[in-house]
DSSP file (Angstrom, degrees, kcal/mol; ACC not computed):
  #  RESIDUE AA STRUCTURE BP1 BP2  ACC     N-H-->O    O-->H-N    N-H-->O    O-->H-N    TCO  KAPPA ALPHA  PHI   PSI    X-CA   Y-CA   Z-CA
    1    1 A M     >        0   0    0      0, 0.0     4,-1.6     0, 0.0     5,-0.1   0.000 360.0 360.0 360.0 -49.3    1.2   17.5   19.9
    2    2 A K  H  >  +     0   0    0      1,-0.2     4,-2.1     2,-0.2     5,-0.2   0.911 360.0  53.3 -63.6 -40.9    0.2   13.9   20.6
    3    3 A T  H  > S+     0   0    0      1,-0.2     4,-2.6     2,-0.2    -1,-0.2   0.884 104.5  56.6 -62.5 -35.9   -2.9   14.1   18.4
    4    4 A M  H  > S+     0   0    0      1,-0.2     4,-2.2     2,-0.2    -1,-0.2   0.913 106.2  49.6 -61.0 -41.9   -0.7   15.4   15.5
    5    5 A K  H  X S+     0   0    0     -4,-1.6     4,-2.5     2,-0.2    -1,-0.2   0.921 110.0  51.2 -63.5 -42.3    1.4   12.2   15.7
    6    6 A K  H  X S+     0   0    0     -4,-2.1     4,-2.5     1,-0.2     5,-0.2   0.941 110.5  48.1 -59.7 -46.8   -1.7   10.0   15.7
    7    7 A Y  H  X S+     0   0    0     -4,-2.6     4,-2.6     1,-0.2    -1,-0.2   0.880 110.0  53.4 -62.8 -35.9   -3.0   11.8   12.6
    8    8 A R  H  X S+     0   0    0     -4,-2.2     4,-2.6     2,-0.2    -1,-0.2   0.936 109.5  47.3 -64.0 -44.9    0.4   11.4   10.9
    9    9 A L  H  X S+     0   0    0     -4,-2.5     4,-2.5     1,-0.2    -2,-0.2   0.929 113.8  47.4 -62.6 -44.5    0.5    7.7   11.6
   10   10 A L  H  X S+     0   0    0     -4,-2.5     4,-2.6     1,-0.2    -1,-0.2   0.906 111.8  51.3 -62.7 -40.3   -3.1    7.2   10.3
   11   11 A F  H  X S+     0   0    0     -4,-2.6     4,-2.3    -5,-0.2    -2,-0.2   0.912 110.3  48.5 -63.4 -43.0   -2.2    9.4    7.2
   12   12 A Q  H  X S+     0   0    0     -4,-2.6     4,-2.5     2,-0.2    -2,-0.2   0.921 112.4  48.2 -64.1 -43.7    0.9    7.2    6.5
   13   13 A L  H  X S+     0   0    0     -4,-2.5     4,-2.6     1,-0.2    -2,-0.2   0.923 110.2  52.8 -61.4 -43.3   -1.1    4.0    6.8
   14   14 A Y  H  X S+     0   0    0     -4,-2.6     4,-2.2     1,-0.2    -2,-0.2   0.911 111.0  46.4 -58.7 -44.4   -3.9    5.4    4.5
   15   15 A I  H  X S+     0   0    0     -4,-2.3     4,-2.9     2,-0.2    -1,-0.2   0.913 111.2  52.0 -65.3 -42.3   -1.3    6.3    1.8
   16   16 A Q  H  X S+     0   0    0     -4,-2.5     4,-2.7     2,-0.2    -2,-0.2   0.923 109.9  48.5 -61.0 -44.1    0.4    2.9    2.1
   17   17 A I  H  X S+     0   0    0     -4,-2.6     4,-2.4     1,-0.2     5,-0.2   0.932 113.8  46.4 -62.5 -45.4   -3.0    1.1    1.7
   18   18 A I  H  X S+     0   0    0     -4,-2.2     4,-2.6    -5,-0.2    -1,-0.2   0.915 112.8  50.5 -62.4 -42.2   -3.9    3.2   -1.4
   19   19 A W  H  X S+     0   0    0     -4,-2.9     4,-2.5     2,-0.2    -2,-0.2   0.920 110.9  48.2 -62.8 -44.7   -0.4    2.7   -2.8
   20   20 A I  H  X S+     0   0    0     -4,-2.7     4,-2.6     1,-0.2    -1,-0.2   0.944 114.2  45.7 -62.7 -47.3   -0.6   -1.1   -2.4
   21   21 A R  H  X S+     0   0    0     -4,-2.4     4,-2.3     1,-0.2    -1,-0.2   0.896 111.6  53.2 -63.0 -38.9   -4.1   -1.3   -4.0
   22   22 A Y  H  X S+     0   0    0     -4,-2.6     4,-1.6    -5,-0.2    -1,-0.2   0.918 111.3  45.6 -62.2 -43.7   -2.9    1.0   -6.8
   23   23 A Q  H  X S+     0   0    0     -4,-2.5     4,-1.6     1,-0.2    -2,-0.2   0.905 110.9  53.1 -66.8 -40.8    0.0   -1.3   -7.6
   24   24 A E  H  < S+     0   0    0     -4,-2.6    -2,-0.2     1,-0.2    -1,-0.2   0.901 108.0  50.8 -62.1 -40.0   -2.1   -4.4   -7.4
   25   25 A Q  H  < S+     0   0    0     -4,-2.3    -1,-0.2     1,-0.2    -2,-0.2   0.880 110.0  50.1 -64.9 -36.6   -4.6   -3.0   -9.9
   26   26 A N  H  < S+     0   0    0     -4,-1.6    -1,-0.2    -5,-0.2    -2,-0.2   0.789  95.1  89.4 -72.9 -26.4   -1.8   -2.1  -12.3
   27   27 A K  S  < S-     0   0    0     -4,-1.6     2,-0.2    -5,-0.1     0, 0.0  -0.438  72.1-139.2 -73.0 144.5   -0.3   -5.6  -12.1
   28   28 A S     >  -     0   0    0     -2,-0.1     4,-1.9     1,-0.1     5,-0.2  -0.523  29.5-102.0 -93.1 169.3   -1.6   -8.2  -14.5
   29   29 A D  H  > S+     0   0    0      1,-0.2     4,-2.1     2,-0.2     5,-0.2   0.878 123.7  54.0 -59.3 -37.2   -2.3  -11.8  -13.5
   30   30 A E  H  > S+     0   0    0      1,-0.2     4,-2.2     2,-0.2    -1,-0.2   0.912 106.2  51.5 -63.7 -42.3    1.0  -12.9  -15.1
   31   31 A G  H  > S+     0   0    0      1,-0.2     4,-2.0     2,-0.2    -1,-0.2   0.898 109.0  50.5 -62.2 -41.0    3.0  -10.4  -13.0
   32   32 A I  H  X S+     0   0    0     -4,-1.9     4,-1.7     1,-0.2    -1,-0.2   0.915 109.6  50.9 -63.8 -42.8    1.3  -11.6   -9.8
   33   33 A E  H  X S+     0   0    0     -4,-2.1     4,-0.9     1,-0.2    -1,-0.2   0.910 109.6  50.4 -62.3 -41.3    2.2  -15.2  -10.7
   34   34 A Q  H >X S+     0   0    0     -4,-2.2     4,-0.7     1,-0.2     3,-0.6   0.887 107.8  53.4 -64.4 -38.2    5.9  -14.3  -11.3
   35   35 A N  H >< S+     0   0    0     -4,-2.0     3,-0.7     1,-0.2    -1,-0.2   0.848 102.3  58.6 -66.4 -32.6    6.1  -12.5   -8.0
   36   36 A Q  H 3< S+     0   0    0     -4,-1.7    -1,-0.2     1,-0.2    -2,-0.2   0.790  95.9  64.2 -67.8 -26.3    4.8  -15.6   -6.1
   37   37 A H  H <<        0   0    0     -4,-0.9    -1,-0.2    -3,-0.6    -2,-0.2   0.833 360.0 360.0 -66.6 -31.0    7.8  -17.6   -7.5
   38   38 A Y    <<        0   0    0     -4,-0.7    -1,-0.3    -3,-0.7    -2,-0.2   0.512 360.0 360.0 -70.8 360.0   10.3  -15.4   -5.6
């Protein structure tokens, strides 16, 4: 049971990292600059 929770947390972190990198790749330099203004 405990090991399952650990794997779930690692799996969620893994997805979050991939999602963030995926979004960053899709963003253009202009989009990143606009986000920094907020």
